[in-house]
C-alpha positions in Angstrom: 95.1 50.7 121.8 93.4 47.4 121.1 90.3 48.5 122.9 90.2 51.7 120.9 90.4 49.7 117.6 87.7 47.2 118.7 85.5 50.1 119.7 86.0 51.9 116.4 85.1 48.8 114.4 82.1 48.3 116.6 80.9 51.8 115.8 81.4 51.3 112.1 79.5 48.0 112.2 76.6 49.4 114.2 76.4 52.4 111.9 76.2 50.2 108.9 73.6 48.0 110.5 71.5 51.0 111.5 71.7 52.3 107.9 70.4 49.0 106.6 67.5 48.9 109.1 66.6 52.4 108.1 66.6 51.5 104.4 69.5 53.9 103.7 72.4 51.5 103.2 74.1 50.0 100.3 75.2 46.8 99.0 73.1 43.8 100.1 70.6 45.7 102.1 68.2 46.9 99.5 67.7 46.6 95.8 65.2 48.7 93.9 62.5 47.0 91.8 64.4 47.5 88.6 67.2 45.4 90.0 69.8 48.2 89.6 72.9 48.3 91.8 72.6 51.3 94.1 75.9 53.2 94.2 76.0 55.5 97.3 78.3 58.5 97.7 78.8 60.3 101.0 80.2 63.8 101.5 80.0 66.4 104.2 79.1 69.5 102.2 75.8 71.2 101.3 73.9 70.7 98.0 75.2 74.1 96.8 78.8 73.2 97.4 81.1 72.8 94.3 81.8 69.2 95.3 78.2 68.3 95.3 77.7 69.9 91.9 80.7 67.9 90.6 79.2 64.7 92.0 75.9 65.4 90.2 77.9 65.4 87.0 79.5 62.1 88.1 76.0 60.7 88.6 74.7 62.0 85.3 77.7 60.6 83.3 77.4 57.1 84.9 73.7 56.8 84.6 73.6 58.0 81.0 75.9 55.1 80.0 75.1 52.5 82.6 71.7 53.5 83.8 70.2 50.1 83.2 72.7 48.6 85.7 73.5 51.4 88.2 71.7 54.1 90.1 74.0 56.7 91.8 72.7 58.2 95.1 74.5 61.2 96.7 74.2 61.8 100.4 75.5 65.3 101.4 75.8 67.0 104.8 77.4 64.0 106.5 74.0 62.1 106.4 76.0 58.9 106.4 78.5 60.0 109.0 81.4 62.4 109.5 84.4 62.1 107.2 86.4 59.6 109.2 83.4 57.3 109.9 82.3 57.5 106.3 85.8 56.5 105.1 85.6 53.5 107.3 82.2 52.6 106.0 83.6 52.9 102.5 86.5 50.6 103.5 84.1 47.9 104.7 81.9 48.3 101.6 78.9 49.6 103.5 79.0 52.6 101.1 80.7 52.8 97.8 82.3 56.3 97.6 83.2 59.1 100.0 84.6 62.6 99.6 87.1 63.4 102.3 90.2 65.6 102.9 93.7 64.1 102.7 94.2 64.8 106.4 91.6 62.1 107.0 93.5 59.7 104.7 96.7 60.1 106.8 95.1 57.5 109.2 95.2 54.9 106.4 98.5 55.8 104.7 101.1 58.4 105.7 101.8 59.3 102.1 98.9 61.7 102.3 100.7 63.7 105.0 102.5 65.5 102.2 99.4 67.7 101.5 99.4 68.9 105.1 102.9 70.3 104.6 102.8 74.1 104.9 103.8 76.0 101.7 104.3 72.8 99.7 103.3 74.8 96.6 104.2 78.4 95.9 101.0 79.3 94.1 97.5 78.0 93.4 98.4 77.6 89.7 101.3 75.2 90.6 99.1 73.3 92.9 96.4 72.7 90.3 98.9 71.8 87.7 100.5 69.3 90.0 97.2 67.7 90.9 96.0 67.6 87.3 99.0 65.4 86.3 96.8 62.4 86.2 99.5 59.8 85.3 101.6 60.8 88.3 98.8 61.3 90.8 97.4 57.8 90.0 100.7 56.5 91.4 100.1 58.6 94.6 96.6 57.3 94.8 97.7 53.7 95.0 99.0 54.3 98.5 95.6 53.4 100.0 95.0 50.3 97.9 96.1 47.9 100.6 93.6 49.5 102.9 90.7 48.6 100.6 90.3 52.2 99.5 90.9 53.5 95.9 91.3 57.2 95.3 89.6 58.2 92.1 90.3 61.9 91.7 90.8 65.2 93.6 88.7 68.2 94.3 89.9 71.7 94.9 89.4 72.9 98.4 91.2 76.2 97.8 93.9 77.6 100.1 93.7 77.3 103.8 94.0 80.6 105.7 93.6 81.8 109.3 90.4 83.6 110.4 89.8 84.8 113.9 88.0 87.3 116.2 91.0 89.6 115.9 93.1 90.7 112.9 96.1 88.5 112.0 98.6 90.5 109.9 101.9 89.0 110.9 102.9 85.7 112.6 103.3 87.6 115.8 99.5 88.1 115.9 99.1 84.4 116.1 101.1 83.9 119.3 99.0 82.8 122.2 95.9 82.3 120.1 93.9 79.0 120.2 93.4 77.9 116.6 91.3 74.9 115.4 93.2 72.7 113.0 92.4 69.5 111.2 93.3 66.3 113.0 96.6 66.0 111.3 100.0 66.0 113.1 101.5 68.2 110.4 98.8 70.8 110.9 99.2 70.7 114.6 103.0 71.2 114.2 102.5 74.1 111.8 100.2 76.1 114.2 102.6 75.5 117.0 105.4 76.7 114.8 103.5 80.0 114.5 103.4 80.2 118.3 99.7 79.5 118.6 98.0 76.7 120.5 96.6 74.0 118.1 93.2 72.7 118.9 92.2 69.7 116.8 88.5 69.2 116.7 85.7 68.1 114.3 84.7 70.7 111.7 81.1 70.8 113.0 82.3 72.0 116.4 84.1 75.1 115.2 81.3 77.6 115.1 80.2 77.0 118.7 83.8 76.8 119.9 84.6 80.3 118.4 81.3 81.7 119.6 81.9 80.5 123.2 85.6 81.5 123.3 86.9 77.9 123.5 89.1 78.8 120.5 90.1 82.2 119.0 89.8 81.2 115.4 90.4 78.5 112.8 91.9 77.9 109.4 90.1 77.0 106.2 88.9 78.4 102.9 86.5 81.2 102.3 83.5 78.9 101.9 83.7 78.1 105.6 82.7 81.7 106.4 79.4 81.4 104.5 78.4 77.8 104.1 79.2 77.1 107.7 78.4 80.6 109.0 81.9 81.0 110.6 81.8 84.6 109.4 79.2 85.3 112.0 81.7 84.7 114.8 85.1 85.4 113.2 85.3 88.7 111.5 88.9 88.7 110.1 90.2 86.5 107.4 93.9 86.6 106.6 95.4 85.4 103.3 98.5 83.7 104.6 97.8 80.7 102.3 99.6 78.2 104.5 98.2 75.0 102.9 96.6 73.8 99.8 94.8 70.6 100.9 92.7 68.8 98.3 89.6 66.7 99.0 89.6 63.2 97.4 86.9 61.0 95.9 87.6 57.7 97.5 86.0 54.4 96.3 85.7 50.9 97.8 88.4 49.0 96.1 86.5 45.7 95.8 83.5 47.4 94.2 85.7 49.0 91.6 87.6 45.7 90.9 84.4 43.8 90.4 83.4 46.2 87.6 84.0 45.1 84.0 86.8 46.9 82.2 84.2 49.0 80.3 82.3 49.9 83.5 85.5 50.8 85.3 86.5 53.1 82.5 83.2 54.9 82.6 83.5 55.4 86.4 87.0 56.7 85.9 85.8 59.1 83.2 83.0 60.2 85.4 85.4 61.0 88.3 87.7 63.1 86.1 84.7 65.0 84.7 83.4 65.7 88.2 86.7 67.3 88.9 86.5 69.6 85.9 83.0 70.7 87.0 84.1 71.2 90.6 87.1 73.3 89.6 84.9 75.7 87.6 82.3 75.9 90.3 84.9 76.5 93.0 86.1 79.7 91.5 82.5 81.1 91.3 81.7 79.9 94.8 84.8 81.7 96.3 83.8 85.0 94.7 80.3 84.7 96.0 81.4 83.7 99.5 83.7 86.7 99.7 80.8 89.0 98.6 78.4 87.6 101.2 81.0 87.5 103.9 81.9 91.2 103.3 78.5 92.6 102.6 76.3 90.6 104.9 78.6 89.4 107.7 81.0 92.2 108.0 84.1 90.1 107.5 87.3 91.9 106.7 89.7 90.2 104.3 93.4 90.9 105.0 96.2 90.5 102.5 99.5 89.7 104.3 103.1 89.3 103.5 103.1 85.5 102.9 106.9 85.3 103.0 106.8 86.3 106.7 104.5 83.3 107.5 106.5 80.9 105.2 109.8 81.8 106.9 108.2 81.1 110.3 107.7 77.4 109.5 110.3 76.8 106.9 112.1 74.1 109.0 108.9 72.0 109.3 109.2 70.9 105.6 112.6 69.3 106.1 111.5 67.8 109.5 108.5 66.2 107.9 110.5 64.6 105.1 113.1 63.2 107.5 110.4 61.7 109.7 108.3 60.3 106.8 110.4 58.9 103.9 107.2 58.1 102.0 106.7 61.7 101.1 110.3 62.5 100.0 109.8 61.7 96.3 106.5 63.7 96.1 108.1 66.6 98.0 111.0 66.8 95.5 108.6 66.7 92.6 106.6 69.6 94.0 109.8 71.5 94.6 110.8 70.9 91.0 107.4 72.3 89.8 108.0 75.3 92.0 111.4 75.9 90.5 110.2 75.4 86.9 107.6 78.1 87.3 110.1 80.4 89.0 112.5 80.0 86.1 109.7 80.8 83.6 108.6 83.9 85.5 112.2 85.1 85.4 112.5 84.6 81.7 111.1 87.8 79.9 110.6 85.7 76.7 107.9 83.6 78.5 104.7 85.4 79.3 101.7 84.0 81.0 98.5 84.0 78.9 95.3 85.7 79.9 93.9 82.6 81.5 96.8 82.1 83.9 100.2 80.5 83.8 100.8 77.2 82.0 103.2 74.7 83.5 104.6 71.3 82.8 104.6 68.8 85.6 105.8 65.3 84.7 104.6 64.2 81.3 101.4 66.3 81.1 100.9 70.0 80.5 97.8 71.4 82.2 96.1 74.7 82.5 
């Protein structure tokens, strides 16, 4: 174990050193002629992805107000390293911000395991309302503070669903299949609960693994079919909606604490604004991904009885809470949100508006 830790730290150090040599890295390695502080953000998506578009708004907002002091540079497509490595570089201060999924954050604090829990939220509306309760989520985000990482905001990564070479209409269709999952113990346990073999691997390996028959399928959102071309090798996408796992904008804590109060407020406002933009772009991107996957890739989208899948792994929720007390309070709050919406849906006097259902989670009401 000690050797593994030493090796990982060596890799992070060498990566940072190489970035400096190449003129790519951050703090202390290079300063432009104007003397501005370069703020670097790493993420693993393309320039067309909703998260990148949201980050462009972050950049615009910061530079409009602090452009004489800071220049924000965005590095997409894992240019500065895959998610786990990029988080570690952010932790050391080699880069300032990274966008990564909560499954990656489980390494730094087990609180984030809650988002890998299957069927934590009963609808996308509840999920978004919960995540947009900023006052409450800021308390959740504090979990990584001791690791030197400060979560700023969340980005919608949609619902995670199974897609494979063969149709999956019921949990029985998963039995015996080899399914790629995120490197999260909860995700592994979930897939095993469905009777499939869980194959944790890096996201960049999925296309070739399906193509060569190493795995039978994977689980992710619709954009994986088009942005990552998985629709070329997996022709059936089943809406079982087993997880709603957000991505997070994570900052280096020291960098943020060294900002003045005014500067920090601007960075916080930029982060929240980037989420608003990303949420709007996400909906448009999903519609376009489904169109391309259907018309150009021949992917079939299958609506399933979600309750059948939920029942198959219902014991996993209680098991996760018992094994990880850190998530108990968040779990109960999510269940309360689920119950509140269920009560409203059963009340004929309360009708959803045309935009969707409105909920109250904690102190804030969000759309």
